[in-house]
CHARMM internal coordinates of N, CA and C (Angstrom, degrees):
IC EDIT
DIST 1 N 1 CA 1.4489
DIST 1 CA 1 C 1.5171
ANGL 1 N 1 CA 1 C 109.31
DIST 1 C 2 N 1.3024
ANGL 1 CA 1 C 2 N 115.81
DIHE 1 N 1 CA 1 C 2 N 125.71
DIST 2 N 2 CA 1.4642
ANGL 1 C 2 N 2 CA 119.28
DIHE 1 CA 1 C 2 N 2 CA 177.50
DIST 2 CA 2 C 1.5220
ANGL 2 N 2 CA 2 C 109.30
DIHE 1 C 2 N 2 CA 2 C -80.96
DIST 2 C 3 N 1.2995
ANGL 2 CA 2 C 3 N 115.52
DIHE 2 N 2 CA 2 C 3 N 162.11
DIST 3 N 3 CA 1.4736
ANGL 2 C 3 N 3 CA 119.79
DIHE 2 CA 2 C 3 N 3 CA -178.68
DIST 3 CA 3 C 1.5165
ANGL 3 N 3 CA 3 C 112.06
DIHE 2 C 3 N 3 CA 3 C -59.58
DIST 3 C 4 N 1.3126
ANGL 3 CA 3 C 4 N 117.90
DIHE 3 N 3 CA 3 C 4 N -29.96
DIST 4 N 4 CA 1.4618
ANGL 3 C 4 N 4 CA 121.26
DIHE 3 CA 3 C 4 N 4 CA -176.36
DIST 4 CA 4 C 1.5246
ANGL 4 N 4 CA 4 C 112.84
DIHE 3 C 4 N 4 CA 4 C -90.19
DIST 4 C 5 N 1.3219
ANGL 4 CA 4 C 5 N 117.86
DIHE 4 N 4 CA 4 C 5 N -3.50
DIST 5 N 5 CA 1.4640
ANGL 4 C 5 N 5 CA 120.75
DIHE 4 CA 4 C 5 N 5 CA -176.98
DIST 5 CA 5 C 1.5246
ANGL 5 N 5 CA 5 C 110.22
DIHE 4 C 5 N 5 CA 5 C -74.67
DIST 5 C 6 N 1.3091
ANGL 5 CA 5 C 6 N 115.42
DIHE 5 N 5 CA 5 C 6 N 134.93
DIST 6 N 6 CA 1.4566
ANGL 5 C 6 N 6 CA 120.66
DIHE 5 CA 5 C 6 N 6 CA 176.39
DIST 6 CA 6 C 1.5122
ANGL 6 N 6 CA 6 C 112.90
DIHE 5 C 6 N 6 CA 6 C 83.98
DIST 6 C 7 N 1.3069
ANGL 6 CA 6 C 7 N 113.47
DIHE 6 N 6 CA 6 C 7 N 164.66
DIST 7 N 7 CA 1.4605
ANGL 6 C 7 N 7 CA 119.39
DIHE 6 CA 6 C 7 N 7 CA 177.74
DIST 7 CA 7 C 1.5221
ANGL 7 N 7 CA 7 C 109.37
DIHE 6 C 7 N 7 CA 7 C -76.59
DIST 7 C 8 N 1.3123
ANGL 7 CA 7 C 8 N 116.11
DIHE 7 N 7 CA 7 C 8 N 166.16
DIST 8 N 8 CA 1.4621
ANGL 7 C 8 N 8 CA 119.38
DIHE 7 CA 7 C 8 N 8 CA 178.17
DIST 8 CA 8 C 1.5239
ANGL 8 N 8 CA 8 C 109.75
DIHE 7 C 8 N 8 CA 8 C -61.88
DIST 8 C 9 N 1.3342
ANGL 8 CA 8 C 9 N 117.14
DIHE 8 N 8 CA 8 C 9 N -34.95
DIST 9 N 9 CA 1.4666
ANGL 8 C 9 N 9 CA 121.44
DIHE 8 CA 8 C 9 N 9 CA 177.91
DIST 9 CA 9 C 1.5312
ANGL 9 N 9 CA 9 C 110.29
DIHE 8 C 9 N 9 CA 9 C -61.22
DIST 9 C 10 N 1.3298
ANGL 9 CA 9 C 10 N 115.97
DIHE 9 N 9 CA 9 C 10 N -46.25
DIST 10 N 10 CA 1.4709
ANGL 9 C 10 N 10 CA 120.32
DIHE 9 CA 9 C 10 N 10 CA 179.06
DIST 10 CA 10 C 1.5189
ANGL 10 N 10 CA 10 C 111.14
DIHE 9 C 10 N 10 CA 10 C -64.16
DIST 10 C 11 N 1.3142
ANGL 10 CA 10 C 11 N 116.40
DIHE 10 N 10 CA 10 C 11 N -40.05
DIST 11 N 11 CA 1.4626
ANGL 10 C 11 N 11 CA 120.11
DIHE 10 CA 10 C 11 N 11 CA -179.66
DIST 11 CA 11 C 1.5239
ANGL 11 N 11 CA 11 C 111.35
DIHE 10 C 11 N 11 CA 11 C -66.46
DIST 11 C 12 N 1.3260
ANGL 11 CA 11 C 12 N 117.46
DIHE 11 N 11 CA 11 C 12 N -41.45
DIST 12 N 12 CA 1.4634
ANGL 11 C 12 N 12 CA 120.76
DIHE 11 CA 11 C 12 N 12 CA 177.44
DIST 12 CA 12 C 1.5203
ANGL 12 N 12 CA 12 C 109.90
DIHE 11 C 12 N 12 CA 12 C -65.06
DIST 12 C 13 N 1.3184
ANGL 12 CA 12 C 13 N 116.69
DIHE 12 N 12 CA 12 C 13 N -45.27
DIST 13 N 13 CA 1.4600
ANGL 12 C 13 N 13 CA 121.66
DIHE 12 CA 12 C 13 N 13 CA 178.47
DIST 13 CA 13 C 1.5301
ANGL 13 N 13 CA 13 C 110.14
DIHE 12 C 13 N 13 CA 13 C -55.90
DIST 13 C 14 N 1.3187
ANGL 13 CA 13 C 14 N 116.85
DIHE 13 N 13 CA 13 C 14 N -51.10
DIST 14 N 14 CA 1.4666
ANGL 13 C 14 N 14 CA 121.08
DIHE 13 CA 13 C 14 N 14 CA -179.03
DIST 14 CA 14 C 1.5205
ANGL 14 N 14 CA 14 C 112.36
DIHE 13 C 14 N 14 CA 14 C -63.92
DIST 14 C 15 N 1.3272
ANGL 14 CA 14 C 15 N 116.89
DIHE 14 N 14 CA 14 C 15 N -38.66
DIST 15 N 15 CA 1.4669
ANGL 14 C 15 N 15 CA 120.10
DIHE 14 CA 14 C 15 N 15 CA 177.97
DIST 15 CA 15 C 1.5275
ANGL 15 N 15 CA 15 C 111.06
DIHE 14 C 15 N 15 CA 15 C -62.85
DIST 15 C 16 N 1.3274
ANGL 15 CA 15 C 16 N 116.58
DIHE 15 N 15 CA 15 C 16 N -42.06
DIST 16 N 16 CA 1.4621
ANGL 15 C 16 N 16 CA 119.85
DIHE 15 CA 15 C 16 N 16 CA 178.78
DIST 16 CA 16 C 1.5265
ANGL 16 N 16 CA 16 C 111.77
DIHE 15 C 16 N 16 CA 16 C -66.02
DIST 16 C 17 N 1.3286
ANGL 16 CA 16 C 17 N 117.34
DIHE 16 N 16 CA 16 C 17 N -42.98
DIST 17 N 17 CA 1.4649
ANGL 16 C 17 N 17 CA 120.56
DIHE 16 CA 16 C 17 N 17 CA 177.87
DIST 17 CA 17 C 1.5214
ANGL 17 N 17 CA 17 C 110.02
DIHE 16 C 17 N 17 CA 17 C -59.41
DIST 17 C 18 N 1.3260
ANGL 17 CA 17 C 18 N 117.36
DIHE 17 N 17 CA 17 C 18 N -44.89
DIST 18 N 18 CA 1.4658
ANGL 17 C 18 N 18 CA 120.94
DIHE 17 CA 17 C 18 N 18 CA 178.77
DIST 18 CA 18 C 1.5247
ANGL 18 N 18 CA 18 C 111.10
DIHE 17 C 18 N 18 CA 18 C -62.03
DIST 18 C 19 N 1.3313
ANGL 18 CA 18 C 19 N 117.65
DIHE 18 N 18 CA 18 C 19 N -40.00
DIST 19 N 19 CA 1.4619
ANGL 18 C 19 N 19 CA 121.59
DIHE 18 CA 18 C 19 N 19 CA 178.82
DIST 19 CA 19 C 1.5221
ANGL 19 N 19 CA 19 C 110.44
DIHE 18 C 19 N 19 CA 19 C -63.38
DIST 19 C 20 N 1.3275
ANGL 19 CA 19 C 20 N 117.74
DIHE 19 N 19 CA 19 C 20 N -47.02
DIST 20 N 20 CA 1.4607
ANGL 19 C 20 N 20 CA 121.00
DIHE 19 CA 19 C 20 N 20 CA -178.56
DIST 20 CA 20 C 1.5270
ANGL 20 N 20 CA 20 C 111.52
DIHE 19 C 20 N 20 CA 20 C -64.74
DIST 20 C 21 N 1.3374
ANGL 20 CA 20 C 21 N 116.47
DIHE 20 N 20 CA 20 C 21 N -39.11
DIST 21 N 21 CA 1.4674
ANGL 20 C 21 N 21 CA 119.73
DIHE 20 CA 20 C 21 N 21 CA 176.27
DIST 21 CA 21 C 1.5225
ANGL 21 N 21 CA 21 C 110.78
DIHE 20 C 21 N 21 CA 21 C -63.05
DIST 21 C 22 N 1.3145
ANGL 21 CA 21 C 22 N 116.81
DIHE 21 N 21 CA 21 C 22 N -42.58
DIST 22 N 22 CA 1.4684
ANGL 21 C 22 N 22 CA 120.85
DIHE 21 CA 21 C 22 N 22 CA 179.45
DIST 22 CA 22 C 1.5239
ANGL 22 N 22 CA 22 C 110.98
DIHE 21 C 22 N 22 CA 22 C -66.01
DIST 22 C 23 N 1.3262
ANGL 22 CA 22 C 23 N 117.23
DIHE 22 N 22 CA 22 C 23 N -41.11
DIST 23 N 23 CA 1.4676
ANGL 22 C 23 N 23 CA 120.52
DIHE 22 CA 22 C 23 N 23 CA 177.75
DIST 23 CA 23 C 1.5216
ANGL 23 N 23 CA 23 C 110.85
DIHE 22 C 23 N 23 CA 23 C -59.60
DIST 23 C 24 N 1.3398
ANGL 23 CA 23 C 24 N 116.21
DIHE 23 N 23 CA 23 C 24 N -46.21
DIST 24 N 24 CA 1.4632
ANGL 23 C 24 N 24 CA 120.93
DIHE 23 CA 23 C 24 N 24 CA -179.38
DIST 24 CA 24 C 1.5272
ANGL 24 N 24 CA 24 C 110.64
DIHE 23 C 24 N 24 CA 24 C -65.35
DIST 24 C 25 N 1.3183
ANGL 24 CA 24 C 25 N 117.85
DIHE 24 N 24 CA 24 C 25 N -44.52
DIST 25 N 25 CA 1.4628
ANGL 24 C 25 N 25 CA 121.34
DIHE 24 CA 24 C 25 N 25 CA -178.23
DIST 25 CA 25 C 1.5260
ANGL 25 N 25 CA 25 C 111.27
DIHE 24 C 25 N 25 CA 25 C -65.26
DIST 25 C 26 N 1.3251
ANGL 25 CA 25 C 26 N 117.35
DIHE 25 N 25 CA 25 C 26 N -39.38
DIST 26 N 26 CA 1.4600
ANGL 25 C 26 N 26 CA 120.78
DIHE 25 CA 25 C 26 N 26 CA 177.73
DIST 26 CA 26 C 1.5239
ANGL 26 N 26 CA 26 C 110.68
DIHE 25 C 26 N 26 CA 26 C -59.61
DIST 26 C 27 N 1.3250
ANGL 26 CA 26 C 27 N 116.64
DIHE 26 N 26 CA 26 C 27 N -45.65
DIST 27 N 27 CA 1.4609
ANGL 26 C 27 N 27 CA 120.65
DIHE 26 CA 26 C 27 N 27 CA 179.30
DIST 27 CA 27 C 1.5253
ANGL 27 N 27 CA 27 C 110.93
DIHE 26 C 27 N 27 CA 27 C -65.08
DIST 27 C 28 N 1.3333
ANGL 27 CA 27 C 28 N 118.02
DIHE 27 N 27 CA 27 C 28 N -40.89
DIST 28 N 28 CA 1.4661
ANGL 27 C 28 N 28 CA 121.19
DIHE 27 CA 27 C 28 N 28 CA 179.40
DIST 28 CA 28 C 1.5319
ANGL 28 N 28 CA 28 C 111.99
DIHE 27 C 28 N 28 CA 28 C -64.28
DIST 28 C 29 N 1.3209
ANGL 28 CA 28 C 29 N 117.03
DIHE 28 N 28 CA 28 C 29 N -38.55
DIST 29 N 29 CA 1.4645
ANGL 28 C 29 N 29 CA 120.79
DIHE 28 CA 28 C 29 N 29 CA 177.41
DIST 29 CA 29 C 1.5307
ANGL 29 N 29 CA 29 C 109.98
DIHE 28 C 29 N 29 CA 29 C -63.08
DIST 29 C 30 N 1.3226
ANGL 29 CA 29 C 30 N 116.74
DIHE 29 N 29 CA 29 C 30 N -42.37
DIST 30 N 30 CA 1.4634
ANGL 29 C 30 N 30 CA 120.35
DIHE 29 CA 29 C 30 N 30 CA 178.76
DIST 30 CA 30 C 1.5216
ANGL 30 N 30 CA 30 C 111.13
DIHE 29 C 30 N 30 CA 30 C -64.62
DIST 30 C 31 N 1.3329
ANGL 30 CA 30 C 31 N 116.96
DIHE 30 N 30 CA 30 C 31 N -41.02
DIST 31 N 31 CA 1.4676
ANGL 30 C 31 N 31 CA 120.40
DIHE 30 CA 30 C 31 N 31 CA 177.63
DIST 31 CA 31 C 1.5222
ANGL 31 N 31 CA 31 C 110.02
DIHE 30 C 31 N 31 CA 31 C -61.94
DIST 31 C 32 N 1.3279
ANGL 31 CA 31 C 32 N 117.12
DIHE 31 N 31 CA 31 C 32 N -46.99
DIST 32 N 32 CA 1.4682
ANGL 31 C 32 N 32 CA 120.99
DIHE 31 CA 31 C 32 N 32 CA 178.92
DIST 32 CA 32 C 1.5287
ANGL 32 N 32 CA 32 C 110.82
DIHE 31 C 32 N 32 CA 32 C -57.32
DIST 32 C 33 N 1.3258
ANGL 32 CA 32 C 33 N 116.41
DIHE 32 N 32 CA 32 C 33 N -44.37
DIST 33 N 33 CA 1.4670
ANGL 32 C 33 N 33 CA 119.91
DIHE 32 CA 32 C 33 N 33 CA -179.56
DIST 33 CA 33 C 1.5263
ANGL 33 N 33 CA 33 C 110.73
DIHE 32 C 33 N 33 CA 33 C -63.94
DIST 33 C 34 N 1.3188
ANGL 33 CA 33 C 34 N 117.46
DIHE 33 N 33 CA 33 C 34 N -40.96
DIST 34 N 34 CA 1.4676
ANGL 33 C 34 N 34 CA 120.43
DIHE 33 CA 33 C 34 N 34 CA 178.14
DIST 34 CA 34 C 1.5225
ANGL 34 N 34 CA 34 C 111.38
DIHE 33 C 34 N 34 CA 34 C -64.77
DIST 34 C 35 N 1.3286
ANGL 34 CA 34 C 35 N 116.95
DIHE 34 N 34 CA 34 C 35 N -44.48
DIST 35 N 35 CA 1.4623
ANGL 34 C 35 N 35 CA 120.59
DIHE 34 CA 34 C 35 N 35 CA -177.74
DIST 35 CA 35 C 1.5290
ANGL 35 N 35 CA 35 C 112.58
DIHE 34 C 35 N 35 CA 35 C -67.68
DIST 35 C 36 N 1.3133
ANGL 35 CA 35 C 36 N 116.44
DIHE 35 N 35 CA 35 C 36 N -30.56
DIST 36 N 36 CA 1.4668
ANGL 35 C 36 N 36 CA 120.50
DIHE 35 CA 35 C 36 N 36 CA 179.94
DIST 36 CA 36 C 1.5192
ANGL 36 N 36 CA 36 C 112.20
DIHE 35 C 36 N 36 CA 36 C -87.00
DIST 36 C 37 N 1.3107
ANGL 36 CA 36 C 37 N 117.02
DIHE 36 N 36 CA 36 C 37 N -3.92
DIST 37 N 37 CA 1.4534
ANGL 36 C 37 N 37 CA 120.22
DIHE 36 CA 36 C 37 N 37 CA -179.66
DIST 37 CA 37 C 1.5142
ANGL 37 N 37 CA 37 C 113.12
DIHE 36 C 37 N 37 CA 37 C 74.11
DIST 37 C 38 N 1.3242
ANGL 37 CA 37 C 38 N 117.01
DIHE 37 N 37 CA 37 C 38 N 18.78
DIST 38 N 38 CA 1.4590
ANGL 37 C 38 N 38 CA 120.73
DIHE 37 CA 37 C 38 N 38 CA -179.19
DIST 38 CA 38 C 1.5260
ANGL 38 N 38 CA 38 C 111.57
DIHE 37 C 38 N 38 CA 38 C -81.20
DIST 38 C 39 N 1.3099
ANGL 38 CA 38 C 39 N 115.96
DIHE 38 N 38 CA 38 C 39 N -14.09
DIST 39 N 39 CA 1.4547
ANGL 38 C 39 N 39 CA 121.91
DIHE 38 CA 38 C 39 N 39 CA 176.99
DIST 39 CA 39 C 1.5165
ANGL 39 N 39 CA 39 C 106.42
DIHE 38 C 39 N 39 CA 39 C -127.65
DIST 39 C 40 N 1.3009
ANGL 39 CA 39 C 40 N 115.84
DIHE 39 N 39 CA 39 C 40 N 127.43
DIST 40 N 40 CA 1.4547
ANGL 39 C 40 N 40 CA 119.40
DIHE 39 CA 39 C 40 N 40 CA 178.61
DIST 40 CA 40 C 1.5203
ANGL 40 N 40 CA 40 C 107.60
DIHE 39 C 40 N 40 CA 40 C -100.01
DIST 40 C 41 N 1.3202
ANGL 40 CA 40 C 41 N 116.33
DIHE 40 N 40 CA 40 C 41 N 110.54
DIST 41 N 41 CA 1.4580
ANGL 40 C 41 N 41 CA 117.66
DIHE 40 CA 40 C 41 N 41 CA 179.54
DIST 41 CA 41 C 1.5220
ANGL 41 N 41 CA 41 C 110.91
DIHE 40 C 41 N 41 CA 41 C -65.34
DIST 41 C 42 N 1.2972
ANGL 41 CA 41 C 42 N 116.02
DIHE 41 N 41 CA 41 C 42 N 151.60
DIST 42 N 42 CA 1.4505
ANGL 41 C 42 N 42 CA 120.99
DIHE 41 CA 41 C 42 N 42 CA -179.62
DIST 42 CA 42 C 1.5149
ANGL 42 N 42 CA 42 C 112.76
DIHE 41 C 42 N 42 CA 42 C -80.62
DIST 42 C 43 N 1.3033
ANGL 42 CA 42 C 43 N 116.78
DIHE 42 N 42 CA 42 C 43 N 6.38
DIST 43 N 43 CA 1.4616
ANGL 42 C 43 N 43 CA 121.93
DIHE 42 CA 42 C 43 N 43 CA -179.51
DIST 43 CA 43 C 1.5215
ANGL 43 N 43 CA 43 C 108.01
DIHE 42 C 43 N 43 CA 43 C -150.42
DIST 43 C 44 N 1.2981
ANGL 43 CA 43 C 44 N 116.40
DIHE 43 N 43 CA 43 C 44 N 178.96
DIST 44 N 44 CA 1.4657
ANGL 43 C 44 N 44 CA 120.35
DIHE 43 CA 43 C 44 N 44 CA -174.08
DIST 44 CA 44 C 1.5151
ANGL 44 N 44 CA 44 C 112.49
DIHE 43 C 44 N 44 CA 44 C -109.21
DIST 44 C 45 N 1.3117
ANGL 44 CA 44 C 45 N 116.96
DIHE 44 N 44 CA 44 C 45 N 45.15
DIST 45 N 45 CA 1.4568
ANGL 44 C 45 N 45 CA 120.98
DIHE 44 CA 44 C 45 N 45 CA 179.16
DIST 45 CA 45 C 1.5213
ANGL 45 N 45 CA 45 C 110.33
DIHE 44 C 45 N 45 CA 45 C -114.09
DIST 45 C 46 N 1.2962
ANGL 45 CA 45 C 46 N 116.43
DIHE 45 N 45 CA 45 C 46 N 43.75
DIST 46 N 46 CA 1.4567
ANGL 45 C 46 N 46 CA 121.47
DIHE 45 CA 45 C 46 N 46 CA -175.24
DIST 46 CA 46 C 1.5247
ANGL 46 N 46 CA 46 C 111.55
DIHE 45 C 46 N 46 CA 46 C -56.89
DIST 46 C 47 N 1.3309
ANGL 46 CA 46 C 47 N 117.40
DIHE 46 N 46 CA 46 C 47 N -47.89
DIST 47 N 47 CA 1.4668
ANGL 46 C 47 N 47 CA 118.69
DIHE 46 CA 46 C 47 N 47 CA -179.01
DIST 47 CA 47 C 1.5234
ANGL 47 N 47 CA 47 C 110.93
DIHE 46 C 47 N 47 CA 47 C -65.69
DIST 47 C 48 N 1.3126
ANGL 47 CA 47 C 48 N 117.68
DIHE 47 N 47 CA 47 C 48 N -37.54
DIST 48 N 48 CA 1.4673
ANGL 47 C 48 N 48 CA 120.08
DIHE 47 CA 47 C 48 N 48 CA 177.38
DIST 48 CA 48 C 1.5259
ANGL 48 N 48 CA 48 C 110.89
DIHE 47 C 48 N 48 CA 48 C -66.04
DIST 48 C 49 N 1.3263
ANGL 48 CA 48 C 49 N 116.83
DIHE 48 N 48 CA 48 C 49 N -39.79
DIST 49 N 49 CA 1.4621
ANGL 48 C 49 N 49 CA 120.56
DIHE 48 CA 48 C 49 N 49 CA 178.53
DIST 49 CA 49 C 1.5274
ANGL 49 N 49 CA 49 C 110.31
DIHE 48 C 49 N 49 CA 49 C -62.96
DIST 49 C 50 N 1.3158
ANGL 49 CA 49 C 50 N 116.95
DIHE 49 N 49 CA 49 C 50 N -45.95
DIST 50 N 50 CA 1.4672
ANGL 49 C 50 N 50 CA 120.63
DIHE 49 CA 49 C 50 N 50 CA 179.90
DIST 50 CA 50 C 1.5253
ANGL 50 N 50 CA 50 C 109.74
DIHE 49 C 50 N 50 CA 50 C -65.08
DIST 50 C 51 N 1.3276
ANGL 50 CA 50 C 51 N 117.67
DIHE 50 N 50 CA 50 C 51 N -40.27
DIST 51 N 51 CA 1.4598
ANGL 50 C 51 N 51 CA 121.23
DIHE 50 CA 50 C 51 N 51 CA 177.96
DIST 51 CA 51 C 1.5264
ANGL 51 N 51 CA 51 C 110.76
DIHE 50 C 51 N 51 CA 51 C -59.31
DIST 51 C 52 N 1.3211
ANGL 51 CA 51 C 52 N 117.55
DIHE 51 N 51 CA 51 C 52 N -44.34
DIST 52 N 52 CA 1.4604
ANGL 51 C 52 N 52 CA 121.32
DIHE 51 CA 51 C 52 N 52 CA 178.68
DIST 52 CA 52 C 1.5272
ANGL 52 N 52 CA 52 C 111.56
DIHE 51 C 52 N 52 CA 52 C -64.20
DIST 52 C 53 N 1.3326
ANGL 52 CA 52 C 53 N 116.24
DIHE 52 N 52 CA 52 C 53 N -40.55
DIST 53 N 53 CA 1.4614
ANGL 52 C 53 N 53 CA 120.13
DIHE 52 CA 52 C 53 N 53 CA 179.05
DIST 53 CA 53 C 1.5279
ANGL 53 N 53 CA 53 C 110.94
DIHE 52 C 53 N 53 CA 53 C -66.77
DIST 53 C 54 N 1.3309
ANGL 53 CA 53 C 54 N 117.13
DIHE 53 N 53 CA 53 C 54 N -39.93
DIST 54 N 54 CA 1.4654
ANGL 53 C 54 N 54 CA 120.11
DIHE 53 CA 53 C 54 N 54 CA 176.79
DIST 54 CA 54 C 1.5188
ANGL 54 N 54 CA 54 C 110.97
DIHE 53 C 54 N 54 CA 54 C -63.04
DIST 54 C 55 N 1.3157
ANGL 54 CA 54 C 55 N 116.91
DIHE 54 N 54 CA 54 C 55 N -35.74
DIST 55 N 55 CA 1.4645
ANGL 54 C 55 N 55 CA 120.67
DIHE 54 CA 54 C 55 N 55 CA 176.72
DIST 55 CA 55 C 1.5285
ANGL 55 N 55 CA 55 C 110.24
DIHE 54 C 55 N 55 CA 55 C -62.71
DIST 55 C 56 N 1.3320
ANGL 55 CA 55 C 56 N 116.49
DIHE 55 N 55 CA 55 C 56 N -38.75
DIST 56 N 56 CA 1.4658
ANGL 55 C 56 N 56 CA 120.24
DIHE 55 CA 55 C 56 N 56 CA 177.41
DIST 56 CA 56 C 1.5237
ANGL 56 N 56 CA 56 C 110.96
DIHE 55 C 56 N 56 CA 56 C -63.74
DIST 56 C 57 N 1.3384
ANGL 56 CA 56 C 57 N 116.61
DIHE 56 N 56 CA 56 C 57 N -41.90
DIST 57 N 57 CA 1.4650
ANGL 56 C 57 N 57 CA 120.93
DIHE 56 CA 56 C 57 N 57 CA 178.01
DIST 57 CA 57 C 1.5321
ANGL 57 N 57 CA 57 C 109.42
DIHE 56 C 57 N 57 CA 57 C -61.65
DIST 57 C 58 N 1.3292
ANGL 57 CA 57 C 58 N 116.39
DIHE 57 N 57 CA 57 C 58 N -49.48
DIST 58 N 58 CA 1.4603
ANGL 57 C 58 N 58 CA 121.00
DIHE 57 CA 57 C 58 N 58 CA -178.55
DIST 58 CA 58 C 1.5315
ANGL 58 N 58 CA 58 C 111.08
DIHE 57 C 58 N 58 CA 58 C -60.64
DIST 58 C 59 N 1.3275
ANGL 58 CA 58 C 59 N 116.72
DIHE 58 N 58 CA 58 C 59 N -41.82
DIST 59 N 59 CA 1.4558
ANGL 58 C 59 N 59 CA 121.12
DIHE 58 CA 58 C 59 N 59 CA -179.35
DIST 59 CA 59 C 1.5263
ANGL 59 N 59 CA 59 C 110.82
DIHE 58 C 59 N 59 CA 59 C -64.51
DIST 59 C 60 N 1.3275
ANGL 59 CA 59 C 60 N 116.87
DIHE 59 N 59 CA 59 C 60 N -43.84
DIST 60 N 60 CA 1.4674
ANGL 59 C 60 N 60 CA 120.66
DIHE 59 CA 59 C 60 N 60 CA 178.94
DIST 60 CA 60 C 1.5260
ANGL 60 N 60 CA 60 C 110.49
DIHE 59 C 60 N 60 CA 60 C -63.87
DIST 60 C 61 N 1.3359
ANGL 60 CA 60 C 61 N 117.12
DIHE 60 N 60 CA 60 C 61 N -43.06
DIST 61 N 61 CA 1.4582
ANGL 60 C 61 N 61 CA 120.41
DIHE 60 CA 60 C 61 N 61 CA 179.65
DIST 61 CA 61 C 1.5243
ANGL 61 N 61 CA 61 C 111.27
DIHE 60 C 61 N 61 CA 61 C -66.01
DIST 61 C 62 N 1.3083
ANGL 61 CA 61 C 62 N 117.72
DIHE 61 N 61 CA 61 C 62 N -38.08
DIST 62 N 62 CA 1.4645
ANGL 61 C 62 N 62 CA 121.23
DIHE 61 CA 61 C 62 N 62 CA 177.91
DIST 62 CA 62 C 1.5280
ANGL 62 N 62 CA 62 C 110.75
DIHE 61 C 62 N 62 CA 62 C -66.71
DIST 62 C 63 N 1.3308
ANGL 62 CA 62 C 63 N 116.91
DIHE 62 N 62 CA 62 C 63 N -39.60
DIST 63 N 63 CA 1.4606
ANGL 62 C 63 N 63 CA 119.97
DIHE 62 CA 62 C 63 N 63 CA 177.71
DIST 63 CA 63 C 1.5222
ANGL 63 N 63 CA 63 C 110.67
DIHE 62 C 63 N 63 CA 63 C -63.62
DIST 63 C 64 N 1.3395
ANGL 63 CA 63 C 64 N 117.27
DIHE 63 N 63 CA 63 C 64 N -41.90
DIST 64 N 64 CA 1.4607
ANGL 63 C 64 N 64 CA 119.93
DIHE 63 CA 63 C 64 N 64 CA 177.24
DIST 64 CA 64 C 1.5245
ANGL 64 N 64 CA 64 C 110.99
DIHE 63 C 64 N 64 CA 64 C -61.03
DIST 64 C 65 N 1.3318
ANGL 64 CA 64 C 65 N 116.58
DIHE 64 N 64 CA 64 C 65 N -46.26
DIST 65 N 65 CA 1.4621
ANGL 64 C 65 N 65 CA 121.03
DIHE 64 CA 64 C 65 N 65 CA -179.40
DIST 65 CA 65 C 1.5309
ANGL 65 N 65 CA 65 C 110.84
DIHE 64 C 65 N 65 CA 65 C -62.15
DIST 65 C 66 N 1.3144
ANGL 65 CA 65 C 66 N 116.54
DIHE 65 N 65 CA 65 C 66 N -41.79
DIST 66 N 66 CA 1.4623
ANGL 65 C 66 N 66 CA 120.44
DIHE 65 CA 65 C 66 N 66 CA 179.96
DIST 66 CA 66 C 1.5186
ANGL 66 N 66 CA 66 C 110.76
DIHE 65 C 66 N 66 CA 66 C -65.79
DIST 66 C 67 N 1.3280
ANGL 66 CA 66 C 67 N 116.61
DIHE 66 N 66 CA 66 C 67 N -44.54
DIST 67 N 67 CA 1.4599
ANGL 66 C 67 N 67 CA 120.91
DIHE 66 CA 66 C 67 N 67 CA 178.17
DIST 67 CA 67 C 1.5228
ANGL 67 N 67 CA 67 C 110.30
DIHE 66 C 67 N 67 CA 67 C -59.21
DIST 67 C 68 N 1.3223
ANGL 67 CA 67 C 68 N 116.66
DIHE 67 N 67 CA 67 C 68 N -47.13
DIST 68 N 68 CA 1.4699
ANGL 67 C 68 N 68 CA 120.63
DIHE 67 CA 67 C 68 N 68 CA -179.97
DIST 68 CA 68 C 1.5257
ANGL 68 N 68 CA 68 C 111.47
DIHE 67 C 68 N 68 CA 68 C -64.01
DIST 68 C 69 N 1.3208
ANGL 68 CA 68 C 69 N 116.45
DIHE 68 N 68 CA 68 C 69 N -41.54
DIST 69 N 69 CA 1.4626
ANGL 68 C 69 N 69 CA 121.14
DIHE 68 CA 68 C 69 N 69 CA -177.78
DIST 69 CA 69 C 1.5261
ANGL 69 N 69 CA 69 C 111.24
DIHE 68 C 69 N 69 CA 69 C -62.80
DIST 69 C 70 N 1.3201
ANGL 69 CA 69 C 70 N 117.33
DIHE 69 N 69 CA 69 C 70 N -40.17
DIST 70 N 70 CA 1.4646
ANGL 69 C 70 N 70 CA 120.28
DIHE 69 CA 69 C 70 N 70 CA -174.71
DIST 70 CA 70 C 1.5215
ANGL 70 N 70 CA 70 C 115.39
DIHE 69 C 70 N 70 CA 70 C -96.61
DIST 70 C 71 N 1.3525
ANGL 70 CA 70 C 71 N 116.53
DIHE 70 N 70 CA 70 C 71 N -23.60
DIST 71 N 71 CA 1.4553
ANGL 70 C 71 N 71 CA 117.85
DIHE 70 CA 70 C 71 N 71 CA -170.45
DIST 71 CA 71 C 1.5199
ANGL 71 N 71 CA 71 C 116.82
DIHE 70 C 71 N 71 CA 71 C -131.42
DIST 71 C 72 N 1.2974
ANGL 71 CA 71 C 72 N 119.47
DIHE 71 N 71 CA 71 C 72 N 1.30
DIST 72 N 72 CA 1.4535
ANGL 71 C 72 N 72 CA 117.70
DIHE 71 CA 71 C 72 N 72 CA -179.74
DIST 72 CA 72 C 1.4926
ANGL 72 N 72 CA 72 C 113.72
DIHE 71 C 72 N 72 CA 72 C 177.31
DIST 72 C 73 N 1.3132
ANGL 72 CA 72 C 73 N 114.76
DIHE 72 N 72 CA 72 C 73 N -175.27
DIST 73 N 73 CA 1.4534
ANGL 72 C 73 N 73 CA 121.32
DIHE 72 CA 72 C 73 N 73 CA -178.87
DIST 73 CA 73 C 1.5113
ANGL 73 N 73 CA 73 C 112.84
DIHE 72 C 73 N 73 CA 73 C -124.94
DIST 73 C 74 N 1.3366
ANGL 73 CA 73 C 74 N 118.47
DIHE 73 N 73 CA 73 C 74 N 2.93
DIST 74 N 74 CA 1.4827
ANGL 73 C 74 N 74 CA 121.02
DIHE 73 CA 73 C 74 N 74 CA -178.43
DIST 74 CA 74 C 1.4999
ANGL 74 N 74 CA 74 C 110.68
DIHE 73 C 74 N 74 CA 74 C -71.80
END
COOR INIT
IC SEED 1 N 1 CA 1 C
IC BUILD
């Protein structure tokens, strides 16, 4: 897709979807690293850290669903 392809509405929609996907994937990667012991947290709040990261995933997925429901089908 070239920068000029699509309307500004489509470009904003796609940019937001990409952002929400990246936000969710970033949190999932961190959760995977914590669960596999590949990252040693500097404190002992592992379950709280994972809970916060899962909230980020859920929030990003909800934002994508809301955006799609009200503004598009992508």
